[in-house]
N, CA, C, O and the ligand as a Tripos MOL2 file, in Angstrom:
@<TRIPOS>MOLECULE
protein
  273   271    69     0     0
PROTEIN
NO_CHARGES

@<TRIPOS>ATOM
      1 N         -40.9240   93.0840   47.6600 N.3       1 MET1
      2 CA        -40.8610   92.2960   48.8940 C.3       1 MET1
      3 C         -42.2200   91.6890   49.2390 C.2       1 MET1
      4 O         -42.3020   90.8220   50.1080 O.2       1 MET1
      5 N         -43.2850   92.1330   48.5700 N.am      2 GLY2
      6 CA        -44.6080   91.5770   48.8140 C.3       2 GLY2
      7 C         -45.2460   92.0640   50.0970 C.2       2 GLY2
      8 O         -46.2020   91.4520   50.5720 O.2       2 GLY2
      9 N         -44.7530   93.1350   50.6680 N.am      3 LEU3
     10 CA        -45.2810   93.6180   51.9310 C.3       3 LEU3
     11 C         -46.3210   94.7200   51.7450 C.2       3 LEU3
     12 O         -47.0830   95.0140   52.6660 O.2       3 LEU3
     13 N         -46.3560   95.3180   50.5840 N.am      4 PHE4
     14 CA        -47.1500   96.5220   50.4120 C.3       4 PHE4
     15 C         -48.5440   96.2020   49.8970 C.2       4 PHE4
     16 O         -48.7080   95.4150   48.9640 O.2       4 PHE4
     17 N         -49.5580   96.8270   50.5210 N.am      5 ASP5
     18 CA        -50.9230   96.7070   50.0420 C.3       5 ASP5
     19 C         -51.1290   97.5720   48.7990 C.2       5 ASP5
     20 O         -51.8760   97.1970   47.8960 O.2       5 ASP5
     21 N         -50.4770   98.7110   48.7540 N.am      6 ALA6
     22 CA        -50.6090   99.6190   47.6250 C.3       6 ALA6
     23 C         -49.2120   99.9490   47.0980 C.2       6 ALA6
     24 O         -48.2670  100.0780   47.8760 O.2       6 ALA6
     25 N         -49.0850  100.0840   45.7980 N.am      7 PRO7
     26 CA        -47.7560  100.3370   45.2390 C.3       7 PRO7
     27 C         -47.2410  101.7340   45.5050 C.2       7 PRO7
     28 O         -46.0320  101.9530   45.5800 O.2       7 PRO7
     29 N         -48.1690  102.6940   45.6510 N.am      8 GLU8
     30 CA        -47.7520  104.0830   45.8500 C.3       8 GLU8
     31 C         -48.0270  104.5060   47.2900 C.2       8 GLU8
     32 O         -49.1050  104.2320   47.8160 O.2       8 GLU8
     33 N         -47.0650  105.1690   47.9330 N.am      9 PRO9
     34 CA        -47.3280  105.6910   49.2800 C.3       9 PRO9
     35 C         -48.3390  106.8320   49.2210 C.2       9 PRO9
     36 O         -48.4320  107.5390   48.2170 O.2       9 PRO9
     37 N         -49.0920  107.0060   50.3020 N.am     10 VAL10
     38 CA        -50.1590  108.0050   50.3310 C.3      10 VAL10
     39 C         -49.9890  108.9100   51.5470 C.2      10 VAL10
     40 O         -49.3330  108.5470   52.5230 O.2      10 VAL10
     41 N         -50.6000  110.1080   51.4670 N.am     11 GLY11
     42 CA        -50.6860  110.9870   52.6180 C.3      11 GLY11
     43 C         -51.7550  110.4550   53.5630 C.2      11 GLY11
     44 O         -52.7590  109.9000   53.1160 O.2      11 GLY11
     45 N         -51.5440  110.6230   54.8700 N.am     12 VAL12
     46 CA        -52.4660  110.0680   55.8600 C.3      12 VAL12
     47 C         -52.9140  111.1780   56.8060 C.2      12 VAL12
     48 O         -52.1030  111.9960   57.2400 O.2      12 VAL12
     49 N         -54.2080  111.2030   57.1220 N.am     13 GLU13
     50 CA        -54.7340  112.1690   58.0740 C.3      13 GLU13
     51 C         -55.4130  111.4050   59.2040 C.2      13 GLU13
     52 O         -56.2460  110.5350   58.9500 O.2      13 GLU13
     53 N         -55.0620  111.7230   60.4560 N.am     14 ILE14
     54 CA        -55.6390  111.0740   61.6220 C.3      14 ILE14
     55 C         -56.4020  112.1210   62.4200 C.2      14 ILE14
     56 O         -55.7990  113.0120   63.0180 O.2      14 ILE14
     57 N         -57.7310  112.0170   62.4300 N.am     15 LYS15
     58 CA        -58.5830  112.9390   63.1700 C.3      15 LYS15
     59 C         -58.2090  114.3950   62.9100 C.2      15 LYS15
     60 O         -58.0940  115.1990   63.8360 O.2      15 LYS15
     61 N         -58.0240  114.7130   61.6390 N.am     16 GLY16
     62 CA        -57.7670  116.0910   61.2460 C.3      16 GLY16
     63 C         -56.3090  116.5150   61.2870 C.2      16 GLY16
     64 O         -55.9760  117.6560   60.9680 O.2      16 GLY16
     65 N         -55.4310  115.5790   61.6860 N.am     17 HIS17
     66 CA        -54.0090  115.9010   61.7560 C.3      17 HIS17
     67 C         -53.2520  115.1070   60.7010 C.2      17 HIS17
     68 O         -53.3940  113.8870   60.6170 O.2      17 HIS17
     69 N         -52.4590  115.7850   59.9070 N.am     18 ALA18
     70 CA        -51.6330  115.0870   58.9300 C.3      18 ALA18
     71 C         -50.5810  114.2680   59.6650 C.2      18 ALA18
     72 O         -49.8600  114.7770   60.5230 O.2      18 ALA18
     73 N         -50.5110  112.9890   59.3080 N.am     19 LEU19
     74 CA        -49.5140  112.1230   59.9440 C.3      19 LEU19
     75 C         -48.1410  112.4070   59.3590 C.2      19 LEU19
     76 O         -47.9500  112.4270   58.1430 O.2      19 LEU19
     77 N         -47.1880  112.6260   60.2640 N.am     20 ARG20
     78 CA        -45.7960  112.7840   59.8510 C.3      20 ARG20
     79 C         -44.9790  111.7370   60.5890 C.2      20 ARG20
     80 O         -45.2220  111.4460   61.7600 O.2      20 ARG20
     81 N         -44.0220  111.1860   59.8940 N.am     21 CYS21
     82 CA        -43.1670  110.1730   60.5040 C.3      21 CYS21
     83 C         -42.4740  110.7390   61.7380 C.2      21 CYS21
     84 O         -41.8960  111.8250   61.6820 O.2      21 CYS21
     85 N         -42.5290  110.0010   62.8660 N.am     22 VAL22
     86 CA        -41.9180  110.4900   64.0990 C.3      22 VAL22
     87 C         -40.3940  110.4190   64.0370 C.2      22 VAL22
     88 O         -39.7060  111.0440   64.8450 O.2      22 VAL22
     89 N         -39.8790  109.6710   63.0930 N.am     23 ILE23
     90 CA        -38.4290  109.5470   62.9800 C.3      23 ILE23
     91 C         -37.8540  110.5850   62.0160 C.2      23 ILE23
     92 O         -36.9360  111.3270   62.3660 O.2      23 ILE23
     93 N         -38.4040  110.6320   60.7930 N.am     24 CYS24
     94 CA        -37.7680  111.4530   59.7640 C.3      24 CYS24
     95 C         -38.6510  112.5990   59.2720 C.2      24 CYS24
     96 O         -38.1880  113.4350   58.4960 O.2      24 CYS24
     97 N         -39.9250  112.6550   59.7120 N.am     25 GLY25
     98 CA        -40.7860  113.7560   59.3290 C.3      25 GLY25
     99 C         -41.4370  113.6120   57.9600 C.2      25 GLY25
    100 O         -42.1180  114.5300   57.5030 O.2      25 GLY25
    101 N         -41.2390  112.4810   57.3030 N.am     26 HIS26
    102 CA        -41.8400  112.2450   55.9910 C.3      26 HIS26
    103 C         -43.3610  112.1730   56.1240 C.2      26 HIS26
    104 O         -43.8780  111.8550   57.1940 O.2      26 HIS26
    105 N         -44.0800  112.4710   55.0300 N.am     27 ASN27
    106 CA        -45.5440  112.4850   55.1080 C.3      27 ASN27
    107 C         -46.2080  111.5600   54.0910 C.2      27 ASN27
    108 O         -47.3720  111.7600   53.7450 O.2      27 ASN27
    109 N         -45.4980  110.5700   53.6190 N.am     28 ARG28
    110 CA        -46.0880  109.5810   52.7220 C.3      28 ARG28
    111 C         -45.8630  108.1910   53.3180 C.2      28 ARG28
    112 O         -44.7720  107.8660   53.7870 O.2      28 ARG28
    113 N         -46.9270  107.3770   53.2860 N.am     29 PHE29
    114 CA        -46.8930  106.0960   53.9900 C.3      29 PHE29
    115 C         -47.5240  104.9830   53.1600 C.2      29 PHE29
    116 O         -48.4190  105.2140   52.3470 O.2      29 PHE29
    117 N         -47.0350  103.7830   53.3900 N.am     30 HIS30
    118 CA        -47.7050  102.5890   52.8910 C.3      30 HIS30
    119 C         -48.6410  102.0880   53.9840 C.2      30 HIS30
    120 O         -48.2470  101.9670   55.1440 O.2      30 HIS30
    121 N         -49.9070  101.7910   53.5960 N.am     31 ARG31
    122 CA        -50.9110  101.3870   54.5730 C.3      31 ARG31
    123 C         -50.9720   99.8620   54.6400 C.2      31 ARG31
    124 O         -50.9880   99.1850   53.6120 O.2      31 ARG31
    125 N         -51.0070   99.3370   55.8530 N.am     32 HIS32
    126 CA        -51.1430   97.8990   56.0580 C.3      32 HIS32
    127 C         -52.2770   97.6380   57.0350 C.2      32 HIS32
    128 O         -52.4200   98.3470   58.0310 O.2      32 HIS32
    129 N         -53.0790   96.6250   56.7520 N.am     33 LYS33
    130 CA        -54.0660   96.1740   57.7350 C.3      33 LYS33
    131 C         -53.5810   94.8440   58.2850 C.2      33 LYS33
    132 O         -53.2600   93.9230   57.5330 O.2      33 LYS33
    133 N         -53.5320   94.7600   59.6030 N.am     34 ILE34
    134 CA        -52.9560   93.5940   60.2620 C.3      34 ILE34
    135 C         -54.0100   92.9440   61.1480 C.2      34 ILE34
    136 O         -54.6500   93.6240   61.9500 O.2      34 ILE34
    137 N         -54.1940   91.6400   61.0090 N.am     35 ARG35
    138 CA        -55.1020   90.9200   61.9110 C.3      35 ARG35
    139 C         -54.3550   90.6020   63.1980 C.2      35 ARG35
    140 O         -53.4260   89.7940   63.2090 O.2      35 ARG35
    141 N         -54.7770   91.2570   64.2950 N.am     36 LEU36
    142 CA        -54.0590   91.0910   65.5510 C.3      36 LEU36
    143 C         -54.2500   89.6880   66.1400 C.2      36 LEU36
    144 O         -53.3650   89.1770   66.8270 O.2      36 LEU36
    145 N         -55.4010   89.0690   65.8700 N.am     37 ASP37
    146 CA        -55.6020   87.7420   66.4550 C.3      37 ASP37
    147 C         -54.6020   86.7380   65.8760 C.2      37 ASP37
    148 O         -54.0830   85.8810   66.5910 O.2      37 ASP37
    149 N         -54.3430   86.8550   64.5870 N.am     38 ARG38
    150 CA        -53.3580   85.9460   63.9880 C.3      38 ARG38
    151 C         -51.9540   86.2500   64.4640 C.2      38 ARG38
    152 O         -51.0990   85.3650   64.4980 O.2      38 ARG38
    153 N         -51.7140   87.4990   64.8330 N.am     39 ALA39
    154 CA        -50.3910   87.8630   65.3250 C.3      39 ALA39
    155 C         -50.2420   87.5290   66.8060 C.2      39 ALA39
    156 O         -49.1720   87.7230   67.3830 O.2      39 ALA39
    157 N         -51.3230   87.0230   67.4290 N.am     40 GLY40
    158 CA        -51.2610   86.6590   68.8310 C.3      40 GLY40
    159 C         -51.3920   87.8420   69.7630 C.2      40 GLY40
    160 O         -51.0820   87.7370   70.9500 O.2      40 GLY40
    161 N         -51.8570   88.9920   69.2300 N.am     41 LEU41
    162 CA        -51.9180   90.2060   70.0310 C.3      41 LEU41
    163 C         -53.3330   90.5730   70.4360 C.2      41 LEU41
    164 O         -53.5300   91.4960   71.2260 O.2      41 LEU41
    165 N         -54.3290   89.8580   69.9020 N.am     42 PHE42
    166 CA        -55.7210   90.2540   70.1070 C.3      42 PHE42
    167 C         -56.1610   89.9830   71.5340 C.2      42 PHE42
    168 O         -55.8790   88.9190   72.0860 O.2      42 PHE42
    169 N         -56.8630   90.9610   72.1380 N.am     43 THR43
    170 CA        -57.5220   90.7210   73.4120 C.3      43 THR43
    171 C         -59.0060   90.9930   73.2410 C.2      43 THR43
    172 O         -59.3990   91.7130   72.3230 O.2      43 THR43
    173 N         -59.8300   90.4310   74.1050 N.am     44 SER44
    174 CA        -61.2750   90.5400   73.9550 C.3      44 SER44
    175 C         -61.7820   91.9470   74.2360 C.2      44 SER44
    176 O         -62.9690   92.2130   74.0470 O.2      44 SER44
    177 N         -60.9150   92.8620   74.6820 N.am     45 GLU45
    178 CA        -61.3380   94.2470   74.8970 C.3      45 GLU45
    179 C         -61.6650   94.9300   73.5740 C.2      45 GLU45
    180 O         -62.3910   95.9230   73.5500 O.2      45 GLU45
    181 N         -61.1340   94.4050   72.4820 N.am     46 TRP46
    182 CA        -61.3410   95.0330   71.1870 C.3      46 TRP46
    183 C         -62.4200   94.2830   70.4280 C.2      46 TRP46
    184 O         -62.4060   93.0540   70.3630 O.2      46 TRP46
    185 N         -63.3560   95.0260   69.8540 N.am     47 SER47
    186 CA        -64.4020   94.3890   69.0680 C.3      47 SER47
    187 C         -63.9000   94.0160   67.6830 C.2      47 SER47
    188 O         -64.4460   93.1210   67.0380 O.2      47 SER47
    189 N         -62.8730   94.6930   67.2330 N.am     48 ASP48
    190 CA        -62.3700   94.4800   65.8770 C.3      48 ASP48
    191 C         -60.9000   94.0830   65.9520 C.2      48 ASP48
    192 O         -60.0800   94.8440   66.4660 O.2      48 ASP48
    193 N         -60.5630   92.9180   65.4530 N.am     49 PRO49
    194 CA        -59.1670   92.4780   65.5470 C.3      49 PRO49
    195 C         -58.2410   93.1050   64.5090 C.2      49 PRO49
    196 O         -57.0540   92.7830   64.4630 O.2      49 PRO49
    197 N         -58.7830   94.0120   63.6630 N.am     50 MET50
    198 CA        -57.9490   94.5970   62.6310 C.3      50 MET50
    199 C         -57.2780   95.8670   63.1320 C.2      50 MET50
    200 O         -57.9490   96.7880   63.5960 O.2      50 MET50
    201 N         -55.9780   95.9140   63.0410 N.am     51 ALA51
    202 CA        -55.2450   97.1390   63.3270 C.3      51 ALA51
    203 C         -54.7080   97.6730   62.0080 C.2      51 ALA51
    204 O         -54.5690   96.9390   61.0300 O.2      51 ALA51
    205 N         -54.4090   98.9650   62.0040 N.am     52 VAL52
    206 CA        -53.8510   99.5920   60.8090 C.3      52 VAL52
    207 C         -52.4550  100.0890   61.1430 C.2      52 VAL52
    208 O         -52.2250  100.6680   62.2050 O.2      52 VAL52
    209 N         -51.5430   99.8600   60.2390 N.am     53 SER53
    210 CA        -50.2260  100.4550   60.4210 C.3      53 SER53
    211 C         -49.8590  101.2260   59.1630 C.2      53 SER53
    212 O         -50.2150  100.8520   58.0450 O.2      53 SER53
    213 N         -49.1320  102.3190   59.3850 N.am     54 TYR54
    214 CA        -48.6380  103.1180   58.2810 C.3      54 TYR54
    215 C         -47.1220  103.0610   58.3100 C.2      54 TYR54
    216 O         -46.4770  103.4570   59.2810 O.2      54 TYR54
    217 N         -46.5810  102.5590   57.2220 N.am     55 GLU55
    218 CA        -45.1300  102.4200   57.1270 C.3      55 GLU55
    219 C         -44.5660  103.6170   56.3810 C.2      55 GLU55
    220 O         -44.9460  103.8810   55.2400 O.2      55 GLU55
    221 N         -43.6700  104.3310   57.0190 N.am     56 CYS56
    222 CA        -43.0540  105.4970   56.3930 C.3      56 CYS56
    223 C         -42.3850  105.0930   55.0800 C.2      56 CYS56
    224 O         -41.6050  104.1420   55.0290 O.2      56 CYS56
    225 N         -42.7080  105.8410   54.0160 N.am     57 ALA57
    226 CA        -42.1530  105.5130   52.7020 C.3      57 ALA57
    227 C         -40.6800  105.8760   52.6050 C.2      57 ALA57
    228 O         -39.9960  105.4640   51.6690 O.2      57 ALA57
    229 N         -40.1880  106.6500   53.5770 N.am     58 ASN58
    230 CA        -38.7930  107.0790   53.5400 C.3      58 ASN58
    231 C         -37.8950  106.1940   54.3990 C.2      58 ASN58
    232 O         -36.8770  105.6910   53.9240 O.2      58 ASN58
    233 N         -38.2780  106.0020   55.6840 N.am     59 CYS59
    234 CA        -37.3850  105.2800   56.5950 C.3      59 CYS59
    235 C         -37.9550  103.9460   57.0560 C.2      59 CYS59
    236 O         -37.2760  103.1930   57.7530 O.2      59 CYS59
    237 N         -39.2280  103.6360   56.6660 N.am     60 ALA60
    238 CA        -39.8710  102.3510   56.9520 C.3      60 ALA60
    239 C         -40.3090  102.1870   58.3960 C.2      60 ALA60
    240 O         -40.6730  101.0830   58.8010 O.2      60 ALA60
    241 N         -40.2850  103.2640   59.1890 N.am     61 TYR61
    242 CA        -40.8000  103.1680   60.5510 C.3      61 TYR61
    243 C         -42.3010  102.8890   60.5060 C.2      61 TYR61
    244 O         -43.0180  103.4800   59.6980 O.2      61 TYR61
    245 N         -42.7830  101.9830   61.3780 N.am     62 LEU62
    246 CA        -44.2020  101.6250   61.4110 C.3      62 LEU62
    247 C         -44.9290  102.4240   62.4800 C.2      62 LEU62
    248 O         -44.5180  102.4570   63.6400 O.2      62 LEU62
    249 N         -46.0330  103.0770   62.0650 N.am     63 HIS63
    250 CA        -46.9060  103.8040   62.9790 C.3      63 HIS63
    251 C         -48.1860  103.0050   63.1190 C.2      63 HIS63
    252 O         -48.9200  102.8290   62.1460 O.2      63 HIS63
    253 N         -48.4610  102.5160   64.3320 N.am     64 TRP64
    254 CA        -49.5800  101.5910   64.5550 C.3      64 TRP64
    255 C         -50.7960  102.3110   65.1070 C.2      64 TRP64
    256 O         -50.6760  103.2230   65.9260 O.2      64 TRP64
    257 N         -51.9760  101.8890   64.6480 N.am     65 PHE65
    258 CA        -53.2310  102.3850   65.1890 C.3      65 PHE65
    259 C         -54.0870  101.2000   65.5680 C.2      65 PHE65
    260 O         -54.3740  100.3330   64.7420 O.2      65 PHE65
    261 N         -54.4960  101.1690   66.8310 N.am     66 MET66
    262 CA        -55.2650  100.0470   67.3480 C.3      66 MET66
    263 C         -56.7230  100.1580   66.9210 C.2      66 MET66
    264 O         -57.1720  101.2320   66.5210 O.2      66 MET66
    265 N         -57.4730   99.0450   67.0040 N.am     67 PRO67
    266 CA        -58.9040   99.0780   66.6710 C.3      67 PRO67
    267 C         -59.6450  100.0550   67.5810 C.2      67 PRO67
    268 O         -59.3220  100.1860   68.7620 O.2      67 PRO67
    269 N         -60.6520  100.7460   67.0110 N.am     68 GLN68
    270 CA        -61.4070  101.7230   67.7970 C.3      68 GLN68
    271 C         -62.8410  101.2500   67.9460 C.2      68 GLN68
    272 O         -63.6530  101.9280   68.5760 O.2      68 GLN68
    273 ZN        -39.7100  108.0310   58.3040 Zn       69 ZN69
@<TRIPOS>BOND
     1     1     2 1
     2     2     3 1
     3     3     4 2
     4     3     5 am
     5     5     6 1
     6     6     7 1
     7     7     8 2
     8     7     9 am
     9     9    10 1
    10    10    11 1
    11    11    12 2
    12    11    13 am
    13    13    14 1
    14    14    15 1
    15    15    16 2
    16    15    17 am
    17    17    18 1
    18    18    19 1
    19    19    20 2
    20    19    21 am
    21    21    22 1
    22    22    23 1
    23    23    24 2
    24    23    25 am
    25    25    26 1
    26    26    27 1
    27    27    28 2
    28    27    29 am
    29    29    30 1
    30    30    31 1
    31    31    32 2
    32    31    33 am
    33    33    34 1
    34    34    35 1
    35    35    36 2
    36    35    37 am
    37    37    38 1
    38    38    39 1
    39    39    40 2
    40    39    41 am
    41    41    42 1
    42    42    43 1
    43    43    44 2
    44    43    45 am
    45    45    46 1
    46    46    47 1
    47    47    48 2
    48    47    49 am
    49    49    50 1
    50    50    51 1
    51    51    52 2
    52    51    53 am
    53    53    54 1
    54    54    55 1
    55    55    56 2
    56    55    57 am
    57    57    58 1
    58    58    59 1
    59    59    60 2
    60    59    61 am
    61    61    62 1
    62    62    63 1
    63    63    64 2
    64    63    65 am
    65    65    66 1
    66    66    67 1
    67    67    68 2
    68    67    69 am
    69    69    70 1
    70    70    71 1
    71    71    72 2
    72    71    73 am
    73    73    74 1
    74    74    75 1
    75    75    76 2
    76    75    77 am
    77    77    78 1
    78    78    79 1
    79    79    80 2
    80    79    81 am
    81    81    82 1
    82    82    83 1
    83    83    84 2
    84    83    85 am
    85    85    86 1
    86    86    87 1
    87    87    88 2
    88    87    89 am
    89    89    90 1
    90    90    91 1
    91    91    92 2
    92    91    93 am
    93    93    94 1
    94    94    95 1
    95    95    96 2
    96    95    97 am
    97    97    98 1
    98    98    99 1
    99    99   100 2
   100    99   101 am
   101   101   102 1
   102   102   103 1
   103   103   104 2
   104   103   105 am
   105   105   106 1
   106   106   107 1
   107   107   108 2
   108   107   109 am
   109   109   110 1
   110   110   111 1
   111   111   112 2
   112   111   113 am
   113   113   114 1
   114   114   115 1
   115   115   116 2
   116   115   117 am
   117   117   118 1
   118   118   119 1
   119   119   120 2
   120   119   121 am
   121   121   122 1
   122   122   123 1
   123   123   124 2
   124   123   125 am
   125   125   126 1
   126   126   127 1
   127   127   128 2
   128   127   129 am
   129   129   130 1
   130   130   131 1
   131   131   132 2
   132   131   133 am
   133   133   134 1
   134   134   135 1
   135   135   136 2
   136   135   137 am
   137   137   138 1
   138   138   139 1
   139   139   140 2
   140   139   141 am
   141   141   142 1
   142   142   143 1
   143   143   144 2
   144   143   145 am
   145   145   146 1
   146   146   147 1
   147   147   148 2
   148   147   149 am
   149   149   150 1
   150   150   151 1
   151   151   152 2
   152   151   153 am
   153   153   154 1
   154   154   155 1
   155   155   156 2
   156   155   157 am
   157   157   158 1
   158   158   159 1
   159   159   160 2
   160   159   161 am
   161   161   162 1
   162   162   163 1
   163   163   164 2
   164   163   165 am
   165   165   166 1
   166   166   167 1
   167   167   168 2
   168   167   169 am
   169   169   170 1
   170   170   171 1
   171   171   172 2
   172   171   173 am
   173   173   174 1
   174   174   175 1
   175   175   176 2
   176   175   177 am
   177   177   178 1
   178   178   179 1
   179   179   180 2
   180   179   181 am
   181   181   182 1
   182   182   183 1
   183   183   184 2
   184   183   185 am
   185   185   186 1
   186   186   187 1
   187   187   188 2
   188   187   189 am
   189   189   190 1
   190   190   191 1
   191   191   192 2
   192   191   193 am
   193   193   194 1
   194   194   195 1
   195   195   196 2
   196   195   197 am
   197   197   198 1
   198   198   199 1
   199   199   200 2
   200   199   201 am
   201   201   202 1
   202   202   203 1
   203   203   204 2
   204   203   205 am
   205   205   206 1
   206   206   207 1
   207   207   208 2
   208   207   209 am
   209   209   210 1
   210   210   211 1
   211   211   212 2
   212   211   213 am
   213   213   214 1
   214   214   215 1
   215   215   216 2
   216   215   217 am
   217   217   218 1
   218   218   219 1
   219   219   220 2
   220   219   221 am
   221   221   222 1
   222   222   223 1
   223   223   224 2
   224   223   225 am
   225   225   226 1
   226   226   227 1
   227   227   228 2
   228   227   229 am
   229   229   230 1
   230   230   231 1
   231   231   232 2
   232   231   233 am
   233   233   234 1
   234   234   235 1
   235   235   236 2
   236   235   237 am
   237   237   238 1
   238   238   239 1
   239   239   240 2
   240   239   241 am
   241   241   242 1
   242   242   243 1
   243   243   244 2
   244   243   245 am
   245   245   246 1
   246   246   247 1
   247   247   248 2
   248   247   249 am
   249   249   250 1
   250   250   251 1
   251   251   252 2
   252   251   253 am
   253   253   254 1
   254   254   255 1
   255   255   256 2
   256   255   257 am
   257   257   258 1
   258   258   259 1
   259   259   260 2
   260   259   261 am
   261   261   262 1
   262   262   263 1
   263   263   264 2
   264   263   265 am
   265   265   266 1
   266   266   267 1
   267   267   268 2
   268   267   269 am
   269   269   270 1
   270   270   271 1
   271   271   272 2
@<TRIPOS>SUBSTRUCTURE
     1 MET1         2 RESIDUE 1 A MET
     2 GLY2         6 RESIDUE 1 A GLY
     3 LEU3        10 RESIDUE 1 A LEU
     4 PHE4        14 RESIDUE 1 A PHE
     5 ASP5        18 RESIDUE 1 A ASP
     6 ALA6        22 RESIDUE 1 A ALA
     7 PRO7        26 RESIDUE 1 A PRO
     8 GLU8        30 RESIDUE 1 A GLU
     9 PRO9        34 RESIDUE 1 A PRO
    10 VAL10       38 RESIDUE 1 A VAL
    11 GLY11       42 RESIDUE 1 A GLY
    12 VAL12       46 RESIDUE 1 A VAL
    13 GLU13       50 RESIDUE 1 A GLU
    14 ILE14       54 RESIDUE 1 A ILE
    15 LYS15       58 RESIDUE 1 A LYS
    16 GLY16       62 RESIDUE 1 A GLY
    17 HIS17       66 RESIDUE 1 A HIS
    18 ALA18       70 RESIDUE 1 A ALA
    19 LEU19       74 RESIDUE 1 A LEU
    20 ARG20       78 RESIDUE 1 A ARG
    21 CYS21       82 RESIDUE 1 A CYS
    22 VAL22       86 RESIDUE 1 A VAL
    23 ILE23       90 RESIDUE 1 A ILE
    24 CYS24       94 RESIDUE 1 A CYS
    25 GLY25       98 RESIDUE 1 A GLY
    26 HIS26      102 RESIDUE 1 A HIS
    27 ASN27      106 RESIDUE 1 A ASN
    28 ARG28      110 RESIDUE 1 A ARG
    29 PHE29      114 RESIDUE 1 A PHE
    30 HIS30      118 RESIDUE 1 A HIS
    31 ARG31      122 RESIDUE 1 A ARG
    32 HIS32      126 RESIDUE 1 A HIS
    33 LYS33      130 RESIDUE 1 A LYS
    34 ILE34      134 RESIDUE 1 A ILE
    35 ARG35      138 RESIDUE 1 A ARG
    36 LEU36      142 RESIDUE 1 A LEU
    37 ASP37      146 RESIDUE 1 A ASP
    38 ARG38      150 RESIDUE 1 A ARG
    39 ALA39      154 RESIDUE 1 A ALA
    40 GLY40      158 RESIDUE 1 A GLY
    41 LEU41      162 RESIDUE 1 A LEU
    42 PHE42      166 RESIDUE 1 A PHE
    43 THR43      170 RESIDUE 1 A THR
    44 SER44      174 RESIDUE 1 A SER
    45 GLU45      178 RESIDUE 1 A GLU
    46 TRP46      182 RESIDUE 1 A TRP
    47 SER47      186 RESIDUE 1 A SER
    48 ASP48      190 RESIDUE 1 A ASP
    49 PRO49      194 RESIDUE 1 A PRO
    50 MET50      198 RESIDUE 1 A MET
    51 ALA51      202 RESIDUE 1 A ALA
    52 VAL52      206 RESIDUE 1 A VAL
    53 SER53      210 RESIDUE 1 A SER
    54 TYR54      214 RESIDUE 1 A TYR
    55 GLU55      218 RESIDUE 1 A GLU
    56 CYS56      222 RESIDUE 1 A CYS
    57 ALA57      226 RESIDUE 1 A ALA
    58 ASN58      230 RESIDUE 1 A ASN
    59 CYS59      234 RESIDUE 1 A CYS
    60 ALA60      238 RESIDUE 1 A ALA
    61 TYR61      242 RESIDUE 1 A TYR
    62 LEU62      246 RESIDUE 1 A LEU
    63 HIS63      250 RESIDUE 1 A HIS
    64 TRP64      254 RESIDUE 1 A TRP
    65 PHE65      258 RESIDUE 1 A PHE
    66 MET66      262 RESIDUE 1 A MET
    67 PRO67      266 RESIDUE 1 A PRO
    68 GLN68      270 RESIDUE 1 A GLN
    69 ZN69       273 GROUP 0 **** ****
């Protein structure tokens, strides 16, 4: 489908916590970096317009992380 940055899903850790899908509990994700300004979502409160999303490799639910 051309949506994946990496061909293999990976385990993800957020501040010491293993990320698990909130829908199905899976622990492997496809990582995507999204430019929020191009998506029309960017506000000047953020210094970095890049957000990261992790797509569950099992059910495809997207877990979003905003710029820090
Ligand atoms: Zn899932």
